[in-house]
C-alpha atoms as one frame of an Amber mdcrd trajectory, in Angstrom:
protein
 -31.525  -1.313 -44.414 -30.385  -3.162 -41.295 -30.896  -6.558 -42.953 -28.666
  -5.545 -45.863 -26.002  -4.224 -43.498 -26.110  -7.437 -41.448 -25.885  -9.583
 -44.598 -22.848  -7.669 -45.873 -21.197  -7.798 -42.462 -21.714 -11.561 -42.155
 -20.614 -12.372 -45.704 -17.796  -9.810 -46.022 -14.926 -12.326 -45.875 -16.513
 -14.534 -48.520 -17.218 -11.550 -50.780 -13.613 -10.330 -50.516 -12.272 -13.828
 -51.264 -14.510 -14.128 -54.334 -13.389 -10.702 -55.589  -9.722 -11.704 -55.194
 -10.308 -15.001 -57.015 -12.163 -13.278 -59.864  -9.391 -10.699 -60.208  -6.719
 -13.407 -60.327  -8.737 -15.401 -62.873  -9.186 -12.309 -65.060  -5.464 -11.517
 -64.978  -4.571 -15.100 -65.904  -7.237 -15.198 -68.633  -6.121 -11.974 -70.301
  -2.380 -12.715 -69.919  -2.446 -16.387 -70.970  -0.513 -15.659 -74.184   2.323
 -14.000 -72.261   2.316 -16.805 -69.705   2.549 -19.454 -72.433   5.356 -17.565
 -74.231   7.486 -17.360 -71.092   9.355 -20.713 -71.525  10.465 -19.712 -75.045
  11.957 -16.474 -73.702  14.121 -18.458 -71.300  15.679 -20.564 -74.063
């Protein structure tokens, strides 16, 4: 159990960064149609 706790403690910053990047990628992926339509709404 201690090895797992140490691994998570040492890699916590990297894990959080990867989660943020995956969340941002998912939002962009699922909203790509709305993002691409945005310039036409400005005209």
